[in-house]
N, C-alpha and C positions, 0 to 999 in steps of 0.2 A: 074535115078532116083534120086528122087532129095533127098532121106534118109528114113530111117524107124523110124516109129512111136511108141511108146508103151503107151497106155490108160489104168488107173486103175480105176474104178467105182464099186460100188456096187450094184448099180442099172442096172443090165442085159438089162433091156427093152433099155435107153440110148446106152449102148455100140454097142449092137447091129445094134442099127438106126444109128449109127455115122460111123460104119464099116460099112453097106450099100450104105451111101452116099458117105467115100470114093473110093469104087470098082466105082461107076456110075460119078462122080464129081472130084475124085483129085488120078486116078489110078498112077500118076507117085512117089505115096508116099506109101510106104509099111506100113500096118498099122496092128499092132496088139492090140487087148482088153481085157482086163481083168476086175473080178469080185471079183477075190481074190489076197491082193496084194502080200500077200506069195507067191502064182504061178507067179505072175507076177516078182518078184524080181527073184528067182530063175531064170524065162527066158532071164533076164537082165544079170544075172552072166553066164548064157546059151551064149549070145549073144547080145553085147552090142547094142541098141540102137542110135541115134542119139536126140533122145526128147523123153522125158518122160512127161506126163500127166496126176495127177494125183486128185482125189479128198481129200478131206481132213479128212472125218470122215468115216470112212470105220472097220467092225471087223477083229477081228487079229493083224492088225497094220495101225497104221492111217498114211495120206498119207506125214506129214512132216516126220516123223520116216522114211518112204520107200521112202524119196528124199534124206536126209541123208545116206542112206545104197549106193543106186543107184549113190552118186557122190563120194561114196569111189570105184567104181566099175571103172565108166565111170569121168576121169577128167574135165573133159569138156563136162558135160552133163548142157544143158540148164533145163527149169520145167517148166513148167504150172499147174499152181498150179487151179483149180478147188473151188471157197466158196464163199460163202456169208461174200463178204470184205466190211466193213462198216466205212473206212477211205481212200477214194478216193486219196486225197491230197497225204496221203503219199506211196500210190499203184506207183500211178504216177508217184512220185519223185523215187522210190529204182527203178521203171521198167525203169527210166530213165537211170538211173544206172548202173544197176546188168542184170543178167540173168535169173533171176525170173522173169514168168509175173503171169498172174491173173488174170480168166476168171470169171466171176457172173454167175450162174445161175439164171432162164432160158437164155438160148443163141443160134443164131441163126448159122448155120451151116458156111455161110458166116465170119462172126466174129470171129467163132470157125479157121476155115482154116488159115482167114488172123494173128492170135497170131500163128498157127504152121508155116508156109512160112517167120515168121521173127522170128521167134527162130530156126529154123535150117538154117536162111540166117546168124545168128549174133555166131549160135554156140560158145559161149564160155563159160568159168564157174570156178567152185572152187571145190579141194578136200583137200589135204595137202597143196597145195601151192594156196595163194590167191592171186589175185593182189588189185589196189585200188577199183573198183566197185565193190569188192563180199563180203564184210564189211557188208555193208548195208543189203545185204542178209543172210550173217550168223545169224546178232542181229536178224534178223523180222523172222526166220525159229526156231531157240531157243526162242524166245519171242513167237511166236505162238505155239509153243510147252507145253509152260508153263513149260520150261527145268530150272532145279537147278543145278548150277557148274560156273568153272573157267573156261572161253575161255582163254587158252594161243595164245600169236600170239606173234614172234619172226621174227626178219628181219637182218641177220650177229649178229653182237654179243649185241643188242638193243633186248626189248623184253616190253611186255605190258599184263596187264590181265584188262579181263570185268570179272564180276562176276553175275552171273542171281539166280534168289530166285524166284523162282513159272510164270516166263517166265518176271519177272519184271531185269530190270537194276541196281543192287543197290550198286556198286563200282566199279572201274576202275583205274588202275594204270599205268603210261607210262614216263620213263623217268623223277623221279625225281614228276613225276606230280600226280593228285589223282582227283576221282569222273571227271566232265564234262568235266573240262580241258584237264586230259587223256583221257576221251575216244574222244573228237574231237580232239587231237594230234594223233589219232589212225588211223582215218580216212582217213588221209594224209599220211600214210605212200604208197609207191608204191610197192605194193609186201609184200611174205614175209612166215611164214605156220602157221600154226595154230594146235591145237590139243585142246579139248575138253575135263575136268576134271570133270567127272558125279559127281554129289554130293557133289562138294567142297565149301561152305559155309563159305563168307565173315564176318568177325563181325565188319567192318565197315561199314553204311549208308551214304554214302557222295552222293548219286545220288536220287533223287526225281524226276526226271519228267518222263515221261511214255517213252516207249522208241519209242511209235512214233513221241511226240516234239522232241526226241532226235536226231532221221534221219533227220527231218525236219529241226532244228538247224544245226544239224553238217554237213548236205548235203551245206544248204545254207553258212555258213562258208569256205565250202571246194573252193564254187565257189565263192567267194571274191577273196582266195588266189591266185585261178586260174587268175581269171580276173587280182591284184595285180602282179603277177610272170609274164603274159603276158606283162602289161603296162612297168613291170621294163627293159625287153626285148626290147620292142621299145621305149624306150624313147627319143632317137634319131632322130626319127623320126619328122618329123612337124607335127606339131596338128592339129584336123581339126578344119577349121572354119568353118562362118555362111554358110549357105548353100543359094543362090543366085538367083536372077532372071536370071541369065545368063546362067540357065545352059541347056543343049540339051537334052528335052526329048528325043529324037531317038537312041540320043548315048546311055542313060539311059538305055529304053528300049532295045537296044542291049543286054548289060550287065546283066539287068534279065532276057533275054530271053536263054543266057548263064548258068545263074544261074541253069534252071531248067534243063537242060542236067546233072547236077553235082550233086543234089540233086535226091535223091532216092523217085518216088512216087509223084514228085511237079507239080502243074498243074498251080498256077497264084504265080507271084513274082512282090512286087509293091512299088515304095519308095516313100513316104510321107513328105513333109514340113511341121513340127507342129508349125510351127509359122506362116507360109500364107495358110494352108490349100492346098498349091498347091501339085498338082498329078506330080513328077519327073519324073515318067516314068512307069512303067507296063509292064507285057507279060500275057498273060494270055492263056491256052489251055480249055475255055469254051466260050461258046457262048457268051459274057458278049458287051452288048452296051455300048458308049462312054457314056449314062448316068448312066450305074451301072460301070463304071469304077469311074466316079468322086463319088461316094456315097460312093464306098470302100476307097475314101481320105478320105472321113468324118467321113467315121465308124473311120479311123484310130486316126485321131484328136480327136474325141472324145473320144478313149478305152484310150488313155494317156494325153489327155488334160482336156477332158471333167471335169464339175463341181462336178460331184460326183465323177471320179475318185480323181481327187485333194481331197475333202475331206476324202475321204478314206487314202491319202496319210498321211493328217496331224493327224487321230486318229493312224495310224502307227505309224507315228513318237514318237506319245504323249506316246502309249501302250510301245514302245522300250527305250523310253527314248532319242531319238535321235533330237539333235537342228538343227533348221529351219539353212540352209546356200544358202539360193535362189536357191539350185539347187531339181529337179524333183525326188520324191524318186523311183519310179519303171521305170525300164531299160528292163523287158523281160516281158511279157504275152504270155503265152497259152493256145488257146482256141482250146475244142473238142466240134463240131459240131456234126448234125447224120452221116453226110457220110466223111468229113473233119478234120484234124490237121490243125491250124492254129499258127506259130510259129515268133512273132513278136517282133523287138527289135532295140531301140535306137541309133543312131548313132552319128558322130559327134558335141560329147558332147551333145548330148539331142536334137538338133537342129532339129532331123528327122528320120524315122524310116523307119525301112523295114520288112515288114508282107512276110511272106514265108506260101502258103496255103499248102498243099502235102494230096493223098489218107492215108486211115486207114491204108495201107500196111505198112507203115513209121514208120520204130524204132524209137521211139521219140529222144534218145541220139544221134544217127549218123544223124537225124533230125537237131540239135542244133548245132551237131559237125561241121555238112557242110555248115551249115548258116555261122557260126563264121568263120569258113575257104575262105568263099567266099568275106567277107568284102575288102579287099582290095583291089577287083578287081573296087567296087562299091563307095567306099570315094573320091579315088583321082577326080572321076566323079563329085563330086558334091560339092567341096568348092566350 
Protein backbone atom coordinates (compact mmCIF):
# COMPACT_ATOMS: atom_id res chain seq x y z
CA UNK A 1 0.00 0.00 0.00
CA UNK A 2 1.55 3.31 -1.12
CA UNK A 3 -0.36 5.41 1.39
CA UNK A 4 -3.66 6.92 2.39
CA UNK A 5 -5.11 10.03 0.76
CA UNK A 6 -7.90 12.26 2.04
CA UNK A 7 -9.55 14.53 -0.54
CA UNK A 8 -11.96 17.35 0.32
CA UNK A 9 -14.03 19.21 -2.26
CA UNK A 10 -17.61 20.45 -2.07
CA UNK A 11 -18.21 19.23 -5.64
CA UNK A 12 -19.70 15.85 -4.77
CA UNK A 13 -19.60 14.56 -8.34
CA UNK A 14 -15.85 15.31 -8.64
CA UNK A 15 -15.05 13.48 -5.39
CA UNK A 16 -17.18 10.50 -6.40
CA UNK A 17 -15.60 10.32 -9.88
CA UNK A 18 -12.03 10.44 -8.58
CA UNK A 19 -12.86 7.85 -5.92
CA UNK A 20 -14.09 5.46 -8.62
CA UNK A 21 -10.98 6.04 -10.74
CA UNK A 22 -8.69 5.29 -7.80
CA UNK A 23 -10.44 1.96 -7.26
CA UNK A 24 -9.96 1.02 -10.91
CA UNK A 25 -6.55 2.51 -11.74
CA UNK A 26 -4.61 2.84 -8.50
CA UNK A 27 -5.85 0.27 -5.95
CA UNK A 28 -2.55 0.46 -4.05
CA UNK A 29 -3.56 3.92 -2.74
CA UNK A 30 -6.25 4.08 -0.06
CA UNK A 31 -8.53 7.00 -0.99
CA UNK A 32 -11.18 8.72 1.15
CA UNK A 33 -13.29 11.55 -0.24
CA UNK A 34 -15.28 14.19 1.66
CA UNK A 35 -17.50 17.09 0.63
CA UNK A 36 -17.56 18.63 4.13
CA UNK A 37 -14.19 19.97 5.41
CA UNK A 38 -15.30 19.77 9.05
CA UNK A 39 -16.06 16.07 8.68
CA UNK A 40 -12.76 15.61 6.86
CA UNK A 41 -10.84 17.26 9.71
CA UNK A 42 -12.54 14.98 12.24
CA UNK A 43 -11.48 11.99 10.16
CA UNK A 44 -7.91 13.30 9.90
CA UNK A 45 -7.77 13.60 13.68
CA UNK A 46 -9.17 10.10 14.05
CA UNK A 47 -6.94 8.47 11.44
CA UNK A 48 -4.12 10.67 10.07
CA UNK A 49 -3.54 10.27 6.32
CA UNK A 50 -0.31 10.43 4.32
CA UNK A 51 -1.62 13.20 2.07
CA UNK A 52 -4.37 15.83 2.05
CA UNK A 53 -5.95 17.11 -1.17
CA UNK A 54 -8.29 20.07 -0.66
CA UNK A 55 -10.20 22.68 -2.62
CA UNK A 56 -9.81 26.29 -1.50
CA UNK A 57 -13.36 27.65 -1.46
CA UNK A 58 -15.74 25.51 0.56
CA UNK A 59 -18.56 26.19 3.03
CA UNK A 60 -17.96 25.98 6.81
CA UNK A 61 -14.15 25.98 6.46
CA UNK A 62 -11.92 27.00 3.54
CA UNK A 63 -9.15 24.77 2.29
CA UNK A 64 -6.35 26.91 3.68
CA UNK A 65 -7.80 26.75 7.19
CA UNK A 66 -8.17 23.00 6.78
CA UNK A 67 -4.55 22.69 5.63
CA UNK A 68 -3.27 24.53 8.71
CA UNK A 69 -5.43 22.52 11.10
CA UNK A 70 -4.39 19.27 9.43
CA UNK A 71 -0.73 20.23 9.80
CA UNK A 72 -1.36 20.64 13.53
CA UNK A 73 -2.40 16.98 13.58
CA UNK A 74 0.23 15.58 11.20
CA UNK A 75 3.53 17.40 11.42
CA UNK A 76 4.86 16.26 8.04
CA UNK A 77 1.66 16.10 6.02
CA UNK A 78 2.08 16.87 2.28
CA UNK A 79 -0.79 18.90 0.82
CA UNK A 80 -2.19 19.43 -2.65
CA UNK A 81 -4.40 22.51 -2.99
CA UNK A 82 -6.89 22.57 -5.84
CA UNK A 83 -7.24 26.14 -7.04
CA UNK A 84 -7.53 28.44 -10.02
CA UNK A 85 -4.05 29.83 -9.44
CA UNK A 86 -3.04 32.76 -11.66
CA UNK A 87 0.67 33.20 -10.89
CA UNK A 88 2.35 30.09 -12.34
CA UNK A 89 5.94 31.32 -11.92
CA UNK A 90 5.46 31.73 -8.17
CA UNK A 91 3.64 28.41 -7.94
CA UNK A 92 6.51 26.67 -9.72
CA UNK A 93 9.18 28.24 -7.48
CA UNK A 94 7.38 27.44 -4.24
CA UNK A 95 6.60 23.89 -5.40
CA UNK A 96 10.31 23.49 -6.13
CA UNK A 97 11.12 24.24 -2.50
CA UNK A 98 8.11 23.25 -0.46
CA UNK A 99 5.67 20.53 0.47
CA UNK A 100 2.56 22.11 -1.02
CA UNK A 101 1.51 21.54 -4.61
CA UNK A 102 -1.18 23.34 -6.58
CA UNK A 103 -3.51 21.74 -9.09
CA UNK A 104 -5.68 23.85 -11.36
CA UNK A 105 -9.20 22.83 -12.29
CA UNK A 106 -10.11 21.23 -14.57
CA UNK A 107 -7.47 18.48 -14.54
CA UNK A 108 -7.02 15.02 -16.02
CA UNK A 109 -6.89 12.06 -13.67
CA UNK A 110 -3.39 11.20 -14.95
CA UNK A 111 -2.12 14.64 -13.91
CA UNK A 112 -3.89 14.30 -10.56
CA UNK A 113 -2.39 10.85 -9.95
CA UNK A 114 1.11 12.07 -10.85
CA UNK A 115 0.77 14.87 -8.27
CA UNK A 116 -0.41 12.32 -5.70
CA UNK A 117 2.59 10.08 -6.34
CA UNK A 118 5.04 13.00 -6.12
CA UNK A 119 3.55 14.16 -2.83
CA UNK A 120 3.55 10.68 -1.30
CA UNK A 121 7.15 10.20 -2.39
CA UNK A 122 8.56 13.31 -0.76
CA UNK A 123 6.36 13.11 2.37
CA UNK A 124 7.71 16.20 4.13
CA UNK A 125 6.12 19.22 5.76
CA UNK A 126 5.93 21.59 8.69
CA UNK A 127 3.96 22.13 11.86
CA UNK A 128 5.37 23.61 15.03
CA UNK A 129 8.79 22.96 13.51
CA UNK A 130 9.80 24.23 10.11
CA UNK A 131 12.69 23.56 7.81
CA UNK A 132 14.06 25.98 5.25
CA UNK A 133 11.84 25.01 2.30
CA UNK A 134 8.71 25.36 4.41
CA UNK A 135 8.84 29.11 5.08
CA UNK A 136 7.64 29.96 1.54
CA UNK A 137 4.77 27.52 2.17
CA UNK A 138 3.83 29.33 5.37
CA UNK A 139 3.97 32.76 3.77
CA UNK A 140 1.87 31.57 0.88
CA UNK A 141 -0.77 29.94 3.06
CA UNK A 142 -1.26 33.04 5.21
CA UNK A 143 -1.23 35.31 2.15
CA UNK A 144 -3.85 33.25 0.32
CA UNK A 145 -5.94 33.09 3.48
CA UNK A 146 -5.93 36.92 3.69
CA UNK A 147 -4.56 36.53 7.20
CA UNK A 148 -3.82 39.36 9.61
CA UNK A 149 -1.28 38.64 12.33
CA UNK A 150 2.36 38.18 13.22
CA UNK A 151 4.25 35.04 12.25
CA UNK A 152 6.87 34.51 14.95
CA UNK A 153 9.87 32.33 13.99
CA UNK A 154 12.54 31.24 16.46
CA UNK A 155 15.80 29.35 16.01
CA UNK A 156 17.65 28.73 19.24
CA UNK A 157 18.22 32.14 20.82
CA UNK A 158 17.40 33.97 17.57
CA UNK A 159 13.97 35.18 16.55
CA UNK A 160 12.23 36.94 13.71
CA UNK A 161 8.76 38.24 12.90
CA UNK A 162 6.73 38.64 9.72
CA UNK A 163 3.55 40.73 9.90
CA UNK A 164 0.59 40.15 7.61
CA UNK A 165 -2.32 42.47 7.00
CA UNK A 166 -5.20 40.99 5.01
CA UNK A 167 -2.79 38.65 3.27
CA UNK A 168 -0.14 41.28 2.49
CA UNK A 169 3.32 41.11 4.06
CA UNK A 170 3.76 44.60 5.52
CA UNK A 171 6.74 44.35 7.87
CA UNK A 172 9.50 41.98 9.01
CA UNK A 173 12.17 42.06 11.69
CA UNK A 174 15.15 39.75 12.20
CA UNK A 175 18.53 40.19 13.89
CA UNK A 176 18.58 44.00 13.85
CA UNK A 177 17.28 43.99 10.30
CA UNK A 178 13.87 45.11 9.15
CA UNK A 179 11.79 45.15 6.01
CA UNK A 180 12.73 43.11 2.95
CA UNK A 181 16.26 42.49 4.25
CA UNK A 182 14.84 40.81 7.36
CA UNK A 183 12.37 38.77 5.31
CA UNK A 184 15.10 37.48 2.99
CA UNK A 185 17.36 36.70 5.94
CA UNK A 186 14.64 34.53 7.49
CA UNK A 187 14.52 32.49 4.29
CA UNK A 188 18.12 31.41 4.92
CA UNK A 189 17.30 29.81 8.28
CA UNK A 190 17.68 26.05 8.20
CA UNK A 191 15.02 25.10 10.73
CA UNK A 192 13.23 26.55 13.72
CA UNK A 193 9.86 26.93 15.41
CA UNK A 194 6.94 29.09 14.37
CA UNK A 195 3.80 30.51 15.94
CA UNK A 196 1.10 32.65 14.34
CA UNK A 197 -0.21 35.43 16.58
CA UNK A 198 -3.53 36.00 14.86
CA UNK A 199 -4.82 39.58 14.77
CA UNK A 200 -1.56 41.22 15.88
CA UNK A 201 -0.98 44.35 13.78
CA UNK A 202 2.30 46.17 13.11
CA UNK A 203 2.39 49.95 13.19
CA UNK A 204 5.32 49.92 10.77
CA UNK A 205 5.07 49.50 7.00
CA UNK A 206 8.54 48.57 5.78
CA UNK A 207 7.52 46.25 2.89
CA UNK A 208 5.62 47.36 -0.19
CA UNK A 209 6.30 44.44 -2.54
CA UNK A 210 3.54 41.89 -3.04
CA UNK A 211 4.05 38.50 -1.42
CA UNK A 212 4.56 36.87 -4.84
CA UNK A 213 7.42 39.24 -5.66
CA UNK A 214 8.91 38.74 -2.19
CA UNK A 215 8.97 34.98 -2.59
CA UNK A 216 10.43 35.09 -6.09
CA UNK A 217 13.16 37.53 -5.11
CA UNK A 218 13.83 35.68 -1.84
CA UNK A 219 14.21 32.36 -3.64
CA UNK A 220 16.53 33.99 -6.19
CA UNK A 221 18.74 35.42 -3.43
CA UNK A 222 18.72 32.08 -1.66
CA UNK A 223 19.88 30.32 -4.84
CA UNK A 224 22.70 32.85 -5.15
CA UNK A 225 23.74 32.20 -1.55
CA UNK A 226 23.73 28.43 -2.06
CA UNK A 227 25.83 28.88 -5.20
CA UNK A 228 28.30 31.10 -3.34
CA UNK A 229 28.52 28.56 -0.53
CA UNK A 230 29.17 25.78 -3.03
CA UNK A 231 31.87 27.81 -4.79
CA UNK A 232 33.47 28.60 -1.43
CA UNK A 233 33.55 24.94 -0.48
CA UNK A 234 35.13 24.04 -3.82
CA UNK A 235 37.41 27.03 -4.31
CA UNK A 236 40.54 24.87 -4.09
CA UNK A 237 39.40 22.71 -6.99
CA UNK A 238 40.74 23.61 -10.47
CA UNK A 239 38.41 25.81 -12.47
CA UNK A 240 36.72 24.36 -15.51
CA UNK A 241 38.43 25.31 -18.76
CA UNK A 242 37.23 25.67 -22.31
CA UNK A 243 35.40 22.60 -23.65
CA UNK A 244 37.56 21.54 -26.58
CA UNK A 245 37.20 19.49 -29.70
CA UNK A 246 39.19 16.65 -28.15
CA UNK A 247 36.23 15.57 -26.03
CA UNK A 248 35.50 11.85 -26.27
CA UNK A 249 31.83 11.84 -27.23
CA UNK A 250 31.40 8.17 -26.39
CA UNK A 251 32.75 8.71 -22.87
CA UNK A 252 30.48 11.72 -22.29
CA UNK A 253 27.47 9.79 -23.65
CA UNK A 254 28.26 6.96 -21.22
CA UNK A 255 28.30 9.51 -18.38
CA UNK A 256 24.94 10.86 -19.60
CA UNK A 257 23.57 7.32 -19.48
CA UNK A 258 24.81 6.97 -15.91
CA UNK A 259 23.02 10.22 -15.00
CA UNK A 260 19.73 8.81 -16.26
CA UNK A 261 20.05 6.01 -13.70
CA UNK A 262 20.53 8.54 -10.90
CA UNK A 263 17.73 11.04 -11.64
CA UNK A 264 14.17 9.86 -11.10
CA UNK A 265 12.02 9.74 -14.24
CA UNK A 266 14.76 10.99 -16.59
CA UNK A 267 14.59 10.09 -20.28
CA UNK A 268 17.26 12.22 -22.01
CA UNK A 269 20.56 13.74 -20.91
CA UNK A 270 22.82 15.68 -23.28
CA UNK A 271 25.82 18.02 -23.18
CA UNK A 272 26.29 20.79 -25.78
CA UNK A 273 29.22 23.13 -26.39
CA UNK A 274 27.60 26.58 -26.43
CA UNK A 275 30.48 28.17 -28.34
CA UNK A 276 30.70 25.70 -31.22
CA UNK A 277 27.25 24.08 -31.13
CA UNK A 278 28.96 20.69 -30.88
CA UNK A 279 26.94 17.86 -29.33
CA UNK A 280 29.49 16.56 -26.85
CA UNK A 281 27.47 13.58 -25.70
CA UNK A 282 23.90 12.37 -25.35
CA UNK A 283 21.91 9.41 -24.13
CA UNK A 284 18.18 9.07 -24.52
CA UNK A 285 15.56 6.42 -24.03
CA UNK A 286 13.35 7.92 -26.72
CA UNK A 287 13.50 6.93 -30.40
CA UNK A 288 15.64 9.88 -31.56
CA UNK A 289 17.40 9.74 -34.93
CA UNK A 290 20.85 11.28 -35.39
CA UNK A 291 19.24 14.33 -37.03
CA UNK A 292 17.00 14.84 -34.01
CA UNK A 293 20.03 14.58 -31.73
CA UNK A 294 21.70 17.37 -33.72
CA UNK A 295 18.52 19.46 -33.46
CA UNK A 296 18.78 18.95 -29.69
CA UNK A 297 22.17 20.70 -29.84
CA UNK A 298 20.87 23.52 -32.03
CA UNK A 299 17.95 24.11 -29.66
CA UNK A 300 20.31 24.23 -26.66
CA UNK A 301 22.49 26.89 -28.27
CA UNK A 302 19.46 28.94 -29.31
CA UNK A 303 18.01 28.62 -25.81
CA UNK A 304 21.07 30.15 -24.09
CA UNK A 305 22.85 32.10 -26.84
CA UNK A 306 20.14 32.99 -29.37
CA UNK A 307 19.55 36.58 -30.44
CA UNK A 308 16.28 36.93 -28.56
CA UNK A 309 17.65 35.49 -25.32
CA UNK A 310 20.60 37.91 -25.54
CA UNK A 311 18.14 40.78 -25.86
CA UNK A 312 16.20 39.51 -22.85
CA UNK A 313 19.46 39.28 -20.87
CA UNK A 314 20.21 42.92 -21.70
CA UNK A 315 16.72 43.99 -20.66
CA UNK A 316 16.99 42.03 -17.40
CA UNK A 317 20.35 43.58 -16.57
CA UNK A 318 18.98 47.06 -17.25
CA UNK A 319 15.89 46.38 -15.12
CA UNK A 320 17.97 45.13 -12.19
CA UNK A 321 20.71 47.69 -12.60
CA UNK A 322 23.33 45.02 -13.21
CA UNK A 323 26.41 46.21 -15.10
CA UNK A 324 27.61 44.43 -18.22
CA UNK A 325 30.57 42.21 -17.29
CA UNK A 326 30.99 40.20 -20.45
CA UNK A 327 29.28 37.18 -18.94
CA UNK A 328 25.90 35.76 -19.87
CA UNK A 329 23.16 36.44 -17.31
CA UNK A 330 21.05 33.29 -17.49
CA UNK A 331 22.60 30.15 -16.03
CA UNK A 332 19.60 27.89 -15.49
CA UNK A 333 16.37 27.49 -17.45
CA UNK A 334 13.40 25.26 -16.65
CA UNK A 335 10.86 24.44 -19.35
CA UNK A 336 7.58 22.58 -18.95
CA UNK A 337 6.30 20.93 -22.12
CA UNK A 338 3.14 18.90 -22.57
CA UNK A 339 4.68 15.64 -21.37
CA UNK A 340 8.08 16.49 -19.88
CA UNK A 341 10.16 18.75 -17.65
CA UNK A 342 13.37 20.18 -19.19
CA UNK A 343 16.19 21.14 -16.81
CA UNK A 344 19.02 23.13 -18.45
CA UNK A 345 22.13 24.41 -16.65
CA UNK A 346 25.32 25.98 -17.96
CA UNK A 347 28.61 24.37 -16.90
CA UNK A 348 32.33 24.99 -17.45
CA UNK A 349 31.95 28.71 -16.74
CA UNK A 350 29.09 29.04 -19.21
CA UNK A 351 30.86 27.40 -22.15
CA UNK A 352 28.69 24.30 -22.20
CA UNK A 353 25.20 23.28 -21.09
CA UNK A 354 23.71 20.10 -19.72
CA UNK A 355 20.07 19.44 -20.52
CA UNK A 356 18.08 16.83 -18.66
CA UNK A 357 14.61 15.82 -19.80
CA UNK A 358 12.36 13.99 -17.33
CA UNK A 359 8.82 12.74 -17.07
CA UNK A 360 6.36 15.00 -15.26
CA UNK A 361 6.34 12.58 -12.34
CA UNK A 362 9.72 14.02 -11.34
CA UNK A 363 9.57 16.37 -8.35
CA UNK A 364 11.02 19.65 -9.63
CA UNK A 365 13.16 20.44 -6.59
CA UNK A 366 14.57 16.94 -6.48
CA UNK A 367 15.26 17.05 -10.22
CA UNK A 368 17.40 20.18 -9.86
CA UNK A 369 19.18 18.82 -6.81
CA UNK A 370 19.98 15.50 -8.47
CA UNK A 371 21.14 17.22 -11.65
CA UNK A 372 23.56 19.44 -9.74
CA UNK A 373 24.81 16.50 -7.68
CA UNK A 374 26.06 14.69 -10.80
CA UNK A 375 27.91 17.62 -12.36
CA UNK A 376 31.22 16.48 -10.83
CA UNK A 377 30.89 13.34 -12.98
CA UNK A 378 30.70 15.37 -16.16
CA UNK A 379 32.89 18.43 -15.97
CA UNK A 380 36.20 16.50 -15.73
CA UNK A 381 35.27 14.78 -19.01
CA UNK A 382 34.76 17.96 -21.01
CA UNK A 383 37.41 20.38 -19.81
